[in-house]
C-alpha positions in Angstrom: -5.7 1.0 -12.3 -6.6 0.1 -15.8 -9.1 2.3 -17.6 -11.8 0.7 -19.7 -13.9 2.2 -22.4 -17.6 2.3 -21.3 -18.8 1.4 -24.8 -16.7 -1.8 -24.6 -18.2 -3.1 -21.4 -21.6 -1.4 -20.7 -24.9 -1.6 -22.5 -25.8 1.3 -24.7 -28.8 2.4 -22.6 -26.7 2.5 -19.5 -24.1 4.6 -21.2 -26.9 7.1 -22.3 -28.2 7.2 -18.7 -24.7 8.0 -17.3 -24.2 10.6 -20.0 -27.1 12.6 -18.6 -25.1 13.1 -15.4 -21.5 13.3 -16.7 -21.2 13.7 -20.5 -17.6 13.1 -21.6 -16.1 13.4 -18.1 -14.3 10.8 -15.9 -16.1 8.7 -13.5 -14.5 6.5 -10.7 -16.5 3.5 -9.7 -15.3 2.1 -6.4 -14.8 -1.5 -5.7 -17.4 -3.4 -3.6 -16.4 -3.3 0.0 -15.9 -7.1 0.1 -13.4 -6.9 -2.9 -11.2 -4.1 -1.4 -7.6 -4.9 -0.7 -5.5 -3.1 1.9 -2.6 -0.9 0.9 0.3 -2.7 -0.7 -1.4 -6.1 -1.1 -1.8 -6.0 -4.9 1.8 -4.8 -5.6 3.5 -6.9 -2.9 5.0 -3.8 -1.4 3.4 -4.4 2.0 5.2 -7.8 2.2 8.5 -6.2 1.1 8.3 -3.5 3.8 7.4 -6.0 6.5 10.4 -8.1 5.4 12.7 -5.0 5.5 11.4 -4.0 9.0 12.1 -7.5 10.4 15.5 -7.3 8.9 16.1 -3.9 10.6 14.9 -5.3 13.9 17.1 -8.4 13.7 20.2 -6.3 12.8 19.4 -4.0 15.7 19.3 -7.0 18.0 22.8 -7.9 16.8 24.0 -4.5 18.1 23.9 -2.5 14.9 23.3 1.1 16.0 20.2 3.1 15.1 22.3 5.7 13.4 24.0 3.0 11.2 20.7 1.4 10.3 19.3 4.9 9.5 22.1 5.4 7.0 22.0 2.0 5.4 18.2 2.0 4.9 17.8 5.7 4.1 15.3 6.2 6.9 15.3 8.7 9.7 16.4 7.6 13.2 12.9 8.1 14.4 11.6 5.7 11.7 14.1 3.1 12.8 13.0 3.5 16.4 9.4 3.1 15.4 10.1 -0.1 13.5 12.1 -1.5 16.5 9.2 -0.6 18.8 6.6 -2.2 16.5 8.6 -5.4 16.3 9.3 -5.5 20.0 5.7 -4.8 21.0 4.3 -7.5 18.6 2.7 -5.1 16.2 4.8 -6.7 13.4 4.8 -10.5 13.5 8.3 -11.7 13.4 
């Protein structure tokens, strides 16, 4: 998240009003609810993890063991099982 200087974007009278409540402190202003993005959307990480999980599932279907997948992807065996279950049950679109 990029920080902005209030004096660069807000009118002087608004800055003075805010200073009555929080003089010199930090203030977080949340996004409007219709502008919110879910986790990983901005960075593309969500897409990368989904791609990885589909790859894990496809490799499992080609008889790669859970233990081997765990070692190769640096994930616990329970995480590999969870990914396989999610793909199998349709919680991850393949």
